[in-house]
C-alpha beads as a LAMMPS data file, in Angstrom:
LAMMPS data file: protein, C-alpha beads

210 atoms
209 bonds

1 atom types
1 bond types

-500.0 500.0 xlo xhi
-500.0 500.0 ylo yhi
-500.0 500.0 zlo zhi

Masses

1 110.0

Atoms # bond

1 1 1 -144.837 -197.526 137.786
2 1 1 -145.265 -198.832 134.267
3 1 1 -148.348 -197.445 132.465
4 1 1 -149.078 -201.018 131.368
5 1 1 -149.939 -201.852 134.983
6 1 1 -152.721 -199.234 135.018
7 1 1 -156.389 -200.200 134.964
8 1 1 -158.809 -197.261 134.828
9 1 1 -162.577 -197.703 134.774
10 1 1 -165.779 -196.862 136.639
11 1 1 -167.588 -198.839 139.319
12 1 1 -170.915 -198.364 141.056
13 1 1 -170.432 -195.740 143.765
14 1 1 -172.692 -194.192 146.394
15 1 1 -173.479 -191.208 144.127
16 1 1 -173.484 -193.028 140.788
17 1 1 -170.487 -193.983 138.687
18 1 1 -167.154 -193.785 140.538
19 1 1 -163.924 -193.575 138.556
20 1 1 -161.049 -195.682 139.877
21 1 1 -157.468 -196.208 138.739
22 1 1 -155.519 -199.254 139.902
23 1 1 -151.877 -200.135 139.374
24 1 1 -151.601 -203.871 139.955
25 1 1 -148.258 -205.634 140.529
26 1 1 -147.478 -208.718 138.472
27 1 1 -146.683 -210.726 141.605
28 1 1 -149.028 -211.467 144.491
29 1 1 -149.675 -208.055 146.087
30 1 1 -148.102 -207.204 149.434
31 1 1 -151.220 -205.216 150.226
32 1 1 -153.647 -202.591 149.010
33 1 1 -152.902 -198.860 149.242
34 1 1 -155.835 -196.456 148.902
35 1 1 -154.687 -192.936 147.987
36 1 1 -157.072 -189.956 148.302
37 1 1 -156.667 -186.772 146.265
38 1 1 -156.903 -183.054 147.175
39 1 1 -159.960 -180.821 147.323
40 1 1 -162.052 -181.285 144.172
41 1 1 -163.327 -177.703 144.236
42 1 1 -159.705 -176.544 143.966
43 1 1 -158.814 -178.775 141.033
44 1 1 -157.889 -181.955 142.885
45 1 1 -158.067 -185.207 140.917
46 1 1 -156.597 -188.685 141.062
47 1 1 -153.987 -187.476 138.546
48 1 1 -152.526 -184.956 141.024
49 1 1 -148.721 -185.273 141.056
50 1 1 -148.457 -185.861 144.814
51 1 1 -151.188 -188.508 144.656
52 1 1 -149.449 -190.161 141.714
53 1 1 -146.160 -190.089 143.664
54 1 1 -147.768 -191.782 146.667
55 1 1 -149.319 -194.430 144.424
56 1 1 -145.963 -194.985 142.726
57 1 1 -144.237 -195.398 146.100
58 1 1 -146.702 -198.024 147.266
59 1 1 -146.577 -199.824 143.931
60 1 1 -142.792 -200.020 144.359
61 1 1 -143.435 -201.664 147.733
62 1 1 -145.542 -204.324 146.009
63 1 1 -148.964 -202.912 146.842
64 1 1 -151.950 -202.535 144.564
65 1 1 -152.136 -198.751 144.303
66 1 1 -155.768 -197.601 144.232
67 1 1 -156.722 -194.055 143.309
68 1 1 -160.201 -192.715 142.641
69 1 1 -161.978 -189.514 141.672
70 1 1 -164.406 -188.112 144.215
71 1 1 -167.993 -187.521 143.187
72 1 1 -168.271 -184.814 140.537
73 1 1 -164.646 -185.216 139.373
74 1 1 -163.655 -186.749 136.034
75 1 1 -165.996 -189.617 135.220
76 1 1 -167.370 -189.839 138.777
77 1 1 -170.998 -188.771 139.145
78 1 1 -172.463 -186.648 141.914
79 1 1 -171.497 -183.355 143.545
80 1 1 -169.024 -182.110 146.156
81 1 1 -170.076 -183.028 149.701
82 1 1 -167.477 -181.360 151.990
83 1 1 -165.866 -184.640 152.966
84 1 1 -168.837 -186.760 154.044
85 1 1 -169.734 -188.088 150.601
86 1 1 -166.067 -188.202 149.605
87 1 1 -165.430 -190.548 152.527
88 1 1 -168.177 -192.813 151.220
89 1 1 -166.538 -192.687 147.781
90 1 1 -163.230 -193.767 149.325
91 1 1 -164.900 -196.639 151.152
92 1 1 -166.580 -197.745 147.925
93 1 1 -163.230 -197.769 146.108
94 1 1 -161.770 -199.744 149.001
95 1 1 -164.642 -202.258 148.961
96 1 1 -164.063 -202.778 145.246
97 1 1 -160.358 -203.437 145.854
98 1 1 -161.189 -205.793 148.709
99 1 1 -163.517 -207.682 146.406
100 1 1 -160.675 -208.235 143.949
101 1 1 -157.710 -208.708 146.258
102 1 1 -159.182 -210.013 149.501
103 1 1 -158.037 -209.029 152.965
104 1 1 -154.455 -208.107 152.110
105 1 1 -152.834 -205.529 154.424
106 1 1 -154.285 -202.042 153.928
107 1 1 -152.395 -198.775 153.741
108 1 1 -154.269 -195.474 153.632
109 1 1 -152.704 -192.337 152.187
110 1 1 -153.939 -188.881 151.303
111 1 1 -152.770 -185.437 150.273
112 1 1 -154.241 -182.178 151.646
113 1 1 -158.064 -182.585 151.661
114 1 1 -157.342 -186.221 150.858
115 1 1 -155.495 -186.545 154.161
116 1 1 -158.654 -185.347 155.909
117 1 1 -160.689 -187.972 154.055
118 1 1 -158.067 -190.599 154.890
119 1 1 -158.408 -189.954 158.628
120 1 1 -162.175 -190.432 158.316
121 1 1 -161.757 -193.677 156.366
122 1 1 -159.312 -194.930 159.012
123 1 1 -162.073 -194.808 161.597
124 1 1 -164.091 -197.310 159.570
125 1 1 -161.408 -199.505 158.004
126 1 1 -158.668 -201.527 159.661
127 1 1 -155.467 -200.094 158.167
128 1 1 -151.940 -201.174 159.026
129 1 1 -150.698 -197.588 158.755
130 1 1 -151.514 -194.114 157.388
131 1 1 -149.567 -191.591 155.332
132 1 1 -150.753 -187.969 155.492
133 1 1 -149.049 -185.456 153.199
134 1 1 -149.805 -181.762 153.659
135 1 1 -152.855 -182.580 155.823
136 1 1 -155.466 -179.825 155.568
137 1 1 -155.482 -179.133 159.297
138 1 1 -157.425 -175.978 160.157
139 1 1 -159.328 -176.102 156.885
140 1 1 -161.130 -179.357 157.706
141 1 1 -161.638 -181.319 160.950
142 1 1 -158.779 -183.775 160.475
143 1 1 -159.207 -186.663 162.907
144 1 1 -156.574 -187.789 165.394
145 1 1 -154.573 -190.773 164.193
146 1 1 -152.440 -193.676 165.397
147 1 1 -148.976 -192.890 166.687
148 1 1 -147.183 -194.646 163.827
149 1 1 -148.841 -192.463 161.182
150 1 1 -146.363 -190.906 158.758
151 1 1 -147.065 -187.161 158.471
152 1 1 -145.096 -185.137 155.913
153 1 1 -145.376 -181.372 155.545
154 1 1 -143.578 -178.542 153.808
155 1 1 -141.883 -175.873 155.909
156 1 1 -143.108 -173.103 153.600
157 1 1 -146.609 -174.442 152.946
158 1 1 -148.737 -171.391 152.127
159 1 1 -152.010 -173.361 152.020
160 1 1 -151.773 -175.149 155.370
161 1 1 -149.286 -173.449 157.725
162 1 1 -146.804 -175.796 159.350
163 1 1 -147.674 -174.243 162.726
164 1 1 -151.248 -175.523 162.368
165 1 1 -150.051 -179.048 161.672
166 1 1 -147.692 -178.983 164.632
167 1 1 -150.510 -177.733 166.863
168 1 1 -152.646 -180.658 165.679
169 1 1 -149.809 -183.163 166.128
170 1 1 -148.572 -181.898 169.510
171 1 1 -151.316 -183.299 171.779
172 1 1 -151.019 -186.616 169.958
173 1 1 -147.222 -186.645 170.457
174 1 1 -147.119 -187.351 166.734
175 1 1 -143.844 -186.839 164.831
176 1 1 -143.958 -184.720 161.667
177 1 1 -141.433 -185.014 158.834
178 1 1 -140.736 -181.456 157.657
179 1 1 -139.296 -180.722 154.214
180 1 1 -137.278 -177.481 154.597
181 1 1 -137.982 -174.834 151.982
182 1 1 -140.904 -176.834 150.556
183 1 1 -144.376 -175.587 149.649
184 1 1 -147.733 -177.315 149.712
185 1 1 -147.404 -179.069 146.358
186 1 1 -143.867 -180.422 146.877
187 1 1 -142.596 -178.937 143.618
188 1 1 -139.185 -180.402 142.854
189 1 1 -139.372 -182.655 145.925
190 1 1 -141.561 -185.508 144.700
191 1 1 -138.722 -188.051 144.326
192 1 1 -137.668 -187.198 147.882
193 1 1 -141.249 -187.681 149.079
194 1 1 -141.364 -191.124 147.471
195 1 1 -138.083 -192.073 149.159
196 1 1 -139.377 -190.963 152.567
197 1 1 -142.518 -193.077 152.205
198 1 1 -140.768 -196.215 150.968
199 1 1 -137.977 -195.832 153.527
200 1 1 -140.430 -195.397 156.391
201 1 1 -142.359 -198.462 155.278
202 1 1 -139.247 -200.627 155.199
203 1 1 -138.441 -199.551 158.751
204 1 1 -141.943 -200.166 160.069
205 1 1 -141.724 -202.903 162.740
206 1 1 -145.096 -204.407 161.835
207 1 1 -143.847 -205.449 158.429
208 1 1 -142.218 -208.863 157.857
209 1 1 -138.456 -208.566 157.681
210 1 1 -138.407 -205.016 159.071

Bonds

1 1 1 2
2 1 2 3
3 1 3 4
4 1 4 5
5 1 5 6
6 1 6 7
7 1 7 8
8 1 8 9
9 1 9 10
10 1 10 11
11 1 11 12
12 1 12 13
13 1 13 14
14 1 14 15
15 1 15 16
16 1 16 17
17 1 17 18
18 1 18 19
19 1 19 20
20 1 20 21
21 1 21 22
22 1 22 23
23 1 23 24
24 1 24 25
25 1 25 26
26 1 26 27
27 1 27 28
28 1 28 29
29 1 29 30
30 1 30 31
31 1 31 32
32 1 32 33
33 1 33 34
34 1 34 35
35 1 35 36
36 1 36 37
37 1 37 38
38 1 38 39
39 1 39 40
40 1 40 41
41 1 41 42
42 1 42 43
43 1 43 44
44 1 44 45
45 1 45 46
46 1 46 47
47 1 47 48
48 1 48 49
49 1 49 50
50 1 50 51
51 1 51 52
52 1 52 53
53 1 53 54
54 1 54 55
55 1 55 56
56 1 56 57
57 1 57 58
58 1 58 59
59 1 59 60
60 1 60 61
61 1 61 62
62 1 62 63
63 1 63 64
64 1 64 65
65 1 65 66
66 1 66 67
67 1 67 68
68 1 68 69
69 1 69 70
70 1 70 71
71 1 71 72
72 1 72 73
73 1 73 74
74 1 74 75
75 1 75 76
76 1 76 77
77 1 77 78
78 1 78 79
79 1 79 80
80 1 80 81
81 1 81 82
82 1 82 83
83 1 83 84
84 1 84 85
85 1 85 86
86 1 86 87
87 1 87 88
88 1 88 89
89 1 89 90
90 1 90 91
91 1 91 92
92 1 92 93
93 1 93 94
94 1 94 95
95 1 95 96
96 1 96 97
97 1 97 98
98 1 98 99
99 1 99 100
100 1 100 101
101 1 101 102
102 1 102 103
103 1 103 104
104 1 104 105
105 1 105 106
106 1 106 107
107 1 107 108
108 1 108 109
109 1 109 110
110 1 110 111
111 1 111 112
112 1 112 113
113 1 113 114
114 1 114 115
115 1 115 116
116 1 116 117
117 1 117 118
118 1 118 119
119 1 119 120
120 1 120 121
121 1 121 122
122 1 122 123
123 1 123 124
124 1 124 125
125 1 125 126
126 1 126 127
127 1 127 128
128 1 128 129
129 1 129 130
130 1 130 131
131 1 131 132
132 1 132 133
133 1 133 134
134 1 134 135
135 1 135 136
136 1 136 137
137 1 137 138
138 1 138 139
139 1 139 140
140 1 140 141
141 1 141 142
142 1 142 143
143 1 143 144
144 1 144 145
145 1 145 146
146 1 146 147
147 1 147 148
148 1 148 149
149 1 149 150
150 1 150 151
151 1 151 152
152 1 152 153
153 1 153 154
154 1 154 155
155 1 155 156
156 1 156 157
157 1 157 158
158 1 158 159
159 1 159 160
160 1 160 161
161 1 161 162
162 1 162 163
163 1 163 164
164 1 164 165
165 1 165 166
166 1 166 167
167 1 167 168
168 1 168 169
169 1 169 170
170 1 170 171
171 1 171 172
172 1 172 173
173 1 173 174
174 1 174 175
175 1 175 176
176 1 176 177
177 1 177 178
178 1 178 179
179 1 179 180
180 1 180 181
181 1 181 182
182 1 182 183
183 1 183 184
184 1 184 185
185 1 185 186
186 1 186 187
187 1 187 188
188 1 188 189
189 1 189 190
190 1 190 191
191 1 191 192
192 1 192 193
193 1 193 194
194 1 194 195
195 1 195 196
196 1 196 197
197 1 197 198
198 1 198 199
199 1 199 200
200 1 200 201
201 1 201 202
202 1 202 203
203 1 203 204
204 1 204 205
205 1 205 206
206 1 206 207
207 1 207 208
208 1 208 209
209 1 209 210
């Protein structure tokens, strides 16, 4: 993802200014991917390495990769709202992208707290598919999701135990991709994470040529 593709600015959000960062392909976009970052009260920002990796993966697939800072983070105005306001922030960033790029296919992705926000956004936006990395199950009320959702979790996650994620996934009969020996932040495993996302997207039957 070439830095020259990056556009970073503020838009009008539900709590004031909302900082967004878009990586825009040179060709006609294959879709729009909205990527949500981890818990802002624990240092989460749109520059988080996992979030950047997800954006990079979708950009490689030809999507406009849209990241944003929740209210109270970076140049975004407002204050932490335990997920409710952050969902509105995500929807505002999505509306902005829709205004620029029309009704291209939508992918929703999120890491940790961002996965929780992503499941809330999915209930109000028509997405082709979701990607949830290290979903903060047990810490926040992560919604149930469609059966083709890609869930990725670390075996040795010390923030969100794998057992909690499996307990959440089990009644949904939802597969979980487990990275053996991996912690919550996917240290040393980010290239592998990108390959899993892009590989899963290429195999998705809803996509042309899959």
